[in-house]
N, C-alpha and C positions, 0 to 999 in steps of 0.2 A: 504493500500500500504505501510505503514511504517514498517509492519511486514513481508512483503514477502522478501524472501531470493535473492541474488544478485550473478552473477557469474563473476568470474575473471580468464582468461586464459591467461598463461604467467606469472612466478613467479620469474622472474628476480627481481633485486633491486626495480625498479619502480612499477612493478607488485605486488611485497610483500608489499610494503609500502602503495599503494593504497588500497589493500585489507585490510589491517590492519586498515587504516584511515575508510573505509565504515564499519567494524564491531564495531570500537569504537563508531561510530555515531549511532549505533542501528539496523543495517541490518546484518543478518545472511550471513556469506559469503561461497559460494561454490567455491573451488580454483582448478585450473587444472594446472599441469605442466607435460609434458611427461618425463624429465629427472629426475632421482633419487636425485640427489644434490639439485636442487632447490626445489623440492617437499618436501624432508627432511628437508631443512632449513625452509620452510614455517611450516612445522608441529611443529618444535621447537620453533619458534618465536611466534605461536600462541596456545601454550600450554595453556588450561584454558579459551580460548576465543571460541567465536560461529563462528569457521572456521571449515569446512570440506574440507581436501584435497584429491584430487584424482588423478590418473594418468591414467585414461581411459575417452575417451571422452563420450561413452555411458553411464557411470555412472555419469559422470559430467552433462549432459543434464538432466538424469533421476532424479536427486535429485534437481533441479531447479524449482520453482514455475512456472506454466503456468498463463499467457504468460511470457515467461522468458526474463530475461534482462541479456546479457552476454557483459562483456568488455574485449576486447582484448588488451593484453599488449605485445605484440610480436614484433620482429624485423620487420620493414617495408620493403615492396617489396614483394619479392616472398615467404618469411615465412608467411606472412599475407594472402596470396592467399591459401597456403597449409593449414592453420588451419580454414578458411573459408570453404574449400573444406570438411575437415573433418567433421566440425559442422552440415554442410547442410544435412549430412546423418540422423542426429538426430533431428535437430529443427523442429519446426511446423509453419504454417502461423500464423502471429500476434506476433511472437517472436522478440525482439529488439536485434540487434548485433551492438555494439559500438567499433569503432576502435579508441583507445587510443594512438597510435603511431605516429610518424611524417611521415604520408604517404603523396605522392605528391598528389595534389588535382585531377587531372585527374584520378589517380587510384581509389580515393574515388567516383569519378561520375561513372566510370565503376563498380565497385563493387555495389553501390546502385542500378543501373538499374538491374544487374544480381539477387540480392536479391528480388527486387520487383517483378521479374517475378515469384519467388518462393514464393511470399505470406509475405515476411519478411520485417522488417523495418530495415534501415542501417543508423547510427548516425556518421559522421567523427568528431572526438572530439579531438581539441588540448589540452594538458595538460602542464602546464609550472610550473616549480619550484624546478626541480631537485629531489634528494632523499627525502631531507627535506620537500619540498613543498608537494611531494607525500603522505607523511606520516601525516603532520599536516594541510594541507591546500593548495594546489595549485590554480592558476588562471585556469578556465576551458573554453575552447571555442568550443563547440557543434554546429554542424549544421547539416541540413537535413530535413526530415520530420518532420513537427511540432508536430503532434499527439504522434509520437516516442518520441521527447524531453518531452514533457509534461507527458509521462510515467516514465521517467528516473529522471527528474527535482527535486523529492523530495529527492533522493539520492545524486545528484551533489549539490544542495544547502546547504545540511548538510556537506558534506565532503570538500567544497570549503574553500578557505581563506576568511576571514572576515575583513571589514573595519568598523571603529567605525561609519562612517557616512553614508556608501552606502551600507550595506548588502553584500550579498554573492557574491564573485568574480567569478561568473558564469552567461552566458546570453545566450539567442538563437541567435546565430550569423546570422542565416539565412539559406535560402533554398540551397539543393544540397551540394556541398562541401564547403560551407562559412566557417565551423569551421576549417577544416585543411587550408583553405586559409589565415583566420586570423591568425593561429599559425605559418604558413610559414613566413608570413610577420614580425610578432612578433621577429622571429627568423633573418629575415634580419635587423631589427633594433639594434637587439641585437649584431650582427657582427657589424654594424657601430659604436656603442657606444663604445664597447671594443676597436675598433681599434683607435678611438679618444683618448681613455684613455692611450692607449700602446704610441702614438704619443707623447702626454703630457709627459709622463715618459721619452721618449727618449730625448725629448728636455732638459729636466731637468738634465738627466744622462749623454748626449754626448756633448750637445753644453755649458751647464752651468758647467759641471763637478761635479754635487751635489752627494754626496754618497747617496746610498740606505736608510739608516736611515733618512736622511734630506728629502728625497723624500716622504718616508714614512709618516713622520710628516706633510708635505704638503696635502697629501690625508686624513689623519686622520682629519685634520682641516675641510677639505671639506666636511666630512660625516655629517656635521651639517649645512652645505649651504643649504639655501631655493632654491638656484639656480641649483646646480649640484647634491645635495644629493640624494642618492637612493642606491638600491642593489648593482649595480655594482661598485659603488666608496667604499661602504663598504668594498666589498671582496677585492678590490685593496689595501686598507690599510692593510687588514688583510693578503694577500699574501706577501707584502713588509715587514711585520713585522716578518715572520716565519724564523728563523734560521735553518740552515742545522745541525743536529744533530752531524755530523761528524766534519766539520770545524768551526761550531760556526758562520760562516758569512751567510749572507741572502740567502735562498735556492733559491730565484729568479734568482741569479746570477750563480747558477749552471745549470740552464735548458736550454736544446739546443733550440735555436730561429728558430725552425721550427713549424709551427701551422697546426693542422688537421681541418678538416671541414666533416660534415656529409650530405651535400647536400642542405640543406634548404635555406642557404644563395645565393648558384646558382640558385636555383629555383625562388628565389625572383627576382633575377637580369634578368633572362630569361623571367618571366612573365610580367616585367615592359618594356623591349624591345617589346614584343608581343602586349602589350596594349598602347605603345607609351608614357610611363609616365616615366619623368626622375627622377632617384633615385640615384645621383652619389656618394653621399657618402656611401650608402648601397652596391652599385656595386663595388666601389673601395675597400672596405673592403674585399671582395672576392679576388679581384685582390692582395691585401696586403698578403693575407694568402698564394695564390698561389706562389707570390715572395719568401715568408719566406721559401718555400720548395725548392727553388732553392739553398741550402745551399752551395754545392760544388762550383757551378757556381759563387756565390757570393764572395767566399772565393778566387777563381782565379781573378776574376773582380778587387777585392779590391788591388791586387798588379800591375795591369795594368791601371786602370783609375784613374785619379788624382781627389783628393777631397780637397775643401778648409779647412782651419784651422779650426775646431769645436769650437774654444774658443769663448765664450761670455764674452764681457767686459762692457756690461750696469750693471743697477741697477737690482740685482737679485730678489728683493723684487717687484718692479715694473713689472718685467716679471713674476712673480708668479700670480700676481694679473691679468695681461693681459691673461696669459693662463687659470685662472679660468673663465674669461669672455669669452673668446674665446670656452672653453669647453662647458659653458652655451649655447651658440648660437648654437654651432655644434650639440648638443643633441637636442635642439629644431627642427633643420632642419631634423635630423634623424626621429623624430616622425612625422613631416610635409611631409616628402617624403614617408614614410610607410603608412600614413593614407590615403594620396592622392592616393596611388596605390589601397589601399582596396576600396576606393570611386569608382574608375574606374573599377575595377574588379565587385564591386557589381553592377554596372549599366550593363556593358557587359554580366555578366553570371547570372543577375537577382537573385542575393543572398538575398537582401533587408536587407542588413547589417547597423545597427546603428552605428555609429562612436562614439557617446557619451557613448553608453553603452560599446563599446569596451574599449575605454578609462577608464570606470570606473571599468571593471573588471581587467584592468592592474595594478590597484592601488596597491594591495596586492598579494602574493603569487608568481608571476611569476619573471622572471630574469631581465625584464626592467622596473620594478617597481621604480619609483622615484616621486618626490614632485612635478615634471612638470606636472603630469596627472591630477591633479585637474584643474587647469586653462585650460587645452587642453580639459578636459570633458566640462567644462563650454563654451566653445566657440562653441561645436559641439551641446549643447543643445540650445545655442541662435541661431546659423546659421548652421543647419543640411546640407545644401547644398553648403557652403562656399567651393570652389574649393581647396584653400590651406589655412591653418589657418595662415600662416605667414602675411597675409594682414589683419587679423583681428587686430583692434587697440591694444588690450592686447598684442600681440607677435610683432606687427609692431613697437611698440616702443623700444622693447627689440633689434630687428635687428638693428634699427637705432642707439641705444646707444652702441651695442657692436661689430658692423661691424668693426670700426677701431681697436678694440682689436684683432679680428681674422686676420685682414690684417697684423697687426705688427708682431704677432706671426708668421704667414706664412713666412713673410719677413726675421725675425730672423733666423728662422730654414733654409731657403732657402740660406742665406749668410754662414751659418754654415756647410750646405750640410747634413742636417739631414732631412730625407723624411717626408713629410707631405702628404701622399697618401690621407687621408680622411679630414684632417683639409683643405688642399689645395683645394680639390674637392668640399668641403662646401663652400669655399670663392667663387669659380668659379661658384658654382650653384647659390648664392645669387646674384652675380654680375650680371649674365645673367638673372636671373627671375626680377630683378628691372630695367632692361635695356629696354627702349621703343624700342629702335633700336639695331639689331644685324647683323653680316657681313653675314647673310644668303642671303643678297641681291647679293653679289659677288658669293655665293655660287649657287645660281640659275643662275646667267649668266653663270659660268663655266659649270653647268649641260646642259644648253641650247646649249652651245658652241659645246660640244663633243658629246652631245646625243640628242640633239633637244627636251628637255625634257619640254621646254616651262616655262613661268614665268607670273605671275602678275604685275601691276604696282601701284605705289602709287596715280597717278594722274588721272587715268580713269580706268573704268570697263573693263573686258575682259581677255583673255588669249592669249600671245604673243609668237612668235619666231623671234629671229633675226639671220640672215646670218653674223656672226660674222667675218668671213675670207673675206668679199668682201669690 
């Protein structure tokens, strides 16, 4: 199997880098791209390597050893379907088609059923790590037919990121669309952590009035933190340190404050609503991006709606420590919410996903890799069925110790008029989750009043309805 060649269709940046990664690890590559620029660039970058580039689907398939293994690295959506349609004319029963894009998991299920009817195997495969990860070792999240996974595993295990203690960052995520589901939630967690970091930055910038170089120094220190250290904090320090070549000032200060998105965060929020799983930190991160896009409306509102004095007059070092502890707790909550969602989806859709394995393969290669993933993996190893890792003793102690810090940070930001969209959502989530009683008793009374929706009682069994206006 190790000598069989491997096909990569789609030679944008990610496709090229994955193809070069596969070739470097001992597997001849047959690469396809329709357009001249991408095909030519692949020829240039793979000169002298065991890579054959073609711009013909027929030639592409004919050059692959049967049973064929083809990785699609094309734009998710209609573009993926068009490439599958073209390949179906030439592929044969037993071939394996792998979708390495950020496809929506219902699309993956639809495609798998269609290809199964044609006798082909389909694997929905999440790949995280950006351009560098694709070339030197991403975190890989495949799901689908187990037989198909076993046939591509020798390649995936070689090209994936490696940990010193836990092997290759790839695992079989489960049946059906499990791979793309896990990748979708990975991206949802990524949304949440990035927004939390941005809110910490905003508090230091607007409430404290700290200049960018000093904020950079804070994040630089935190890169070594066992609590918050990880890839996203690393690149935060990197972004804050980069100077604009024209003015010499930090380039981050020149960037327009409107954020883009490609859909995976929104899909995560939608799926959580469908499954009835609360993920407020992740969902609010999507809302924060949407709000950022309302630039002109925000500029107008800033001249109409009053804001408090943003100045913070407390001890800055003390606040910085509180921000560190609050970020630590909020990051834990992001992972907890995301893994809770994957657990619920695995049960609902019969994925059979192992959360300890998911945590393990996120330790390197992916965007949300951090020092928190070792203890998270340990929790799910010890208690695979735990409903929320926050109640495990190892994390419950952190919640109890750090909740006052998160509360103090949100209160300080609120007094300064600095939005804590995700820090505040995390605080509300934790306060709600730890509450024995919530005001849903009144909510049920209101629902029963206007709509006769009925309610249950604390003191006796049964379902009740009250005539509230009599």
